[in-house]
N, C-alpha and C positions, 0 to 999 in steps of 0.2 A: 224291473218294469217289463210287462208283457205287451208286446206289440204285434198286431196282426197286419199283414200286408194284404190288402183286399181290393179287388175290382171284379165285378161280375162279368166283365168282358175279357176274353183271352187275348194273348198276344200283345199285351201292353207293357211288358217288362216287369211283371209282378214277381216272378220267381227270380229273375236276374237281380232285382232290387233286394229281395229277401236274402239271397246268398251273399251278395257283395256288401250289404250293410252289416250283416252278421260278421263277415270277414273283417271289415273295417273296424268294428267295435273290438274284435279280438286283437287286432293289430295294435290297438292302444291299451292293451292289457286288461280288457274287460272279460269277464267270464260269460260266455254266450252259449245258449242252447237254441239251436234252429230246429223247429218242428215242421216236418213236411206233411201237410194235410191235404195235398193235391194228389188225386189218384194217378196222375201222369208221372209223378215221382221225379220231376225234373230237377228239383233242388237236391235230391238224393244222388242222382247220377252226376249232377253238376259239381258235386264235391267228391266224386270218384268212388262212390259206393255202388257196387253192382251185385253183391251177394244176395241171392233170392231167399236164403234161409234165415236172414236176420228178423228179429222181432221188429214190428213196425208200429206206426201210429194206429193202424187198424187193430192190432193186438191190444193196444192200450184202451181204445174206445169200446171194443166189442168183446175181447177175450179177457178183460180185467187184468191184463199184465200191468205191472208197475212201470213208471217212467224209467226207473233205473234198469229194468230188464230190457228196455228198448233203446237205451242210450248207446251211441257209438262215437268213439273218438275219431276225429278227422286228422288230416295231415297238417292242419293249422292249429298251432298251440292256442289253447283257450276256447276253442270252438268244438262243441259237441252237437251231434245231430240225432234226431229220432227220424228214421227214414220212412218212406211211404211205399206202398205197393198198389197194384191194380185192385186188390181186395177192397180198397176204400170205395170203389164204385158201389159195391153191395152194402156198404155201411150206411148209405143214405136211407135204404129201406129197413135195415136191421135196427137202426137207432130209433126209428119211429115207434117201435114196439116196446122200447124200454122206458121205465118210469124215470122221471127227472132227466129226460134225454138231452135237454139243452145245457145241463150243468155237468155232464160226465167229464168233459175235458177240464173244466175248472177244478173239479174235485180231484182229478188225477194230478194236476199241476201243483195244487196247494202245498203238499208236503215238501216240494222241491224248490219253491220260489227263492228261498234264502241261499241256495247253492249258486245262483247265477245273478249277474248284474242285469242281463237282458235275456228274455225269451222272445225269439222272433218266430212267428207262425206264418208259414206260406199257405194261404187258404186256396181252395179251389175257385175256378172262374165261374162261380154261380152262387146264388143266394139260397142254398139249401141248408139242411140240418148240420152239415160239417162246418159251413161258414158261420152259422148261428152259434155252434159250440165254441168256435174260435173267438167270436166277438164277446160272448158271455164270459169267457175266461180272461179276456184282455183288459188292459188299462186304457189302450187307445188303438186307433186305426190309422195306418199310413196308406194313402191311396196313390198308386202310380197312374198317371194320366197321359196317354199317348197323344202326341201332337199331330193328330189327324182328324179328319172330318167326322162329325157325330160324337166326338169324344165327350163333350160337355153334356150332351143329351143323356147319355148313359149315367153320367156322374150324378145327376139330380135324383135318379132312382136309388142309387147307392146311398147317397146322403140321407134320403128319406128312410131307407132301411135302417141305417145307423141310429137315427133318432128314435125309431120305433123300438129297436132293441134296447136302447138306453132307457126308454120310458118303461118298458115291460120287464126287462131281465137284468140289466146291469147299469145302475144309475151313475157309476163312475166312468163309464166309457166315454172317451174324449176323441174328437177328431184331431189327430196330431198334425195333419197337414197333407197337402197334395204335392206330389213331385212330378214334374213334367219330364216325360221320357221320349226317346227317339227324336230328339230335337235336331233339326237341320237348319242352320242359319242361312243356308242358300235357298231354302224353300219358303215361298211366300205363305203357304198354308201353315207351316210350323210357326211362323212369326205371328200369323193371325190368331191361331189357337192360343199361343202364349198371351197375346194381348187380351183376348176375350177372357181367359182364365183369371188373369190378374185383375181385370176390371170387375168381374162378377164375384170372385172369391176373396180378393184382397190379400191380407197377410197370411192366410192359411196356405198359400202357395209358396213353397220353398224358393228361395232365390236361386239355389243351385238347380241346374237342369242337366239331365243325362243325355248326351248327344247320341245320334245314330253313329255307331262306331263298329268297324269290322272286327276289332279285337273282342268286343263284347259278344259278338255273334259266334266267334271261333272258340272262345274259352270253354263252353260247356262240353263240346266234343272231345276236349282233352281232360275232362273231369276236374276242372279247376275254375275258381272264380277269376274274373278278369284281373283282380288285384294281384293274383299270384301268376297268372298266365303272362301278363305284360303290365307290370306296375307303372311303366312310364306312358302308357297309352292314354288317350284322351278320356276313354271310358273309365279307366281305373282312377285317374285323377278326379274325375267328376264324382265318383262314389266316395272317395276319401273326403272330398269337400262336402258332400251331402251328410256324411257321418259327423263331420265337424260342426256343421250347421245344426244338425239334430241335437247333438250334445249341448251346444250353446243354448239352443232354444229350451231344452229341458231344464238347464241350470237356472234360467230366469223364469221358468214356469209360465210361459206365455202360450200354452196350448189353448186352442179354441174350445171352449166349454159349452158352446151353444148347441 
């Protein structure tokens, strides 16, 4: 299954969710490929890769490198990563000139799908050609939603974009769910956002919420997912619970197809 973690707004926990969900799947013996498609490369450094000479997702998209040429093992058994670099900033312009530009990533992934149980794509915080490639290549979209003001307003635009891509480029694309991030039970605004999200979106909102947690914030600076940095922290426990809920939801195939 190919899953893109997407939100056109930055700072919502997108990369943190991609890294830790991939780690959680690997922890339960799944073979996982994490593809960093964000020019900031935070998923790459968040897993301890700092080598500037590595082949990256840019090389796959623009330089016609194969996925295997860009794959790197991580310190987590079962988890492989395709890193990102700042070169991806230019990819937005370069891809526009290529024929079949929206299908390049899908075509690159196709020969390798059977190697992995899950491919997790960390998309950039914008709805450009890179995010379009990610959604055209994916089976579904997982949306992190920050528990802060204006969060739901931006979500409506993203959901509209997903529906347009589904209609035009990828009929199998499903909305896998919305996960509430940076939740603070002491904060009235967090509680209000949760209530509004569940009221307007219903069952597509995961029961599991990711709390605002200092260990989640500290982990990337150590080049580790929070699940490795502090497995007993509230953040790590939440991501393990999210992975469990995701797998259960997939098993009964209750993805929102609308």
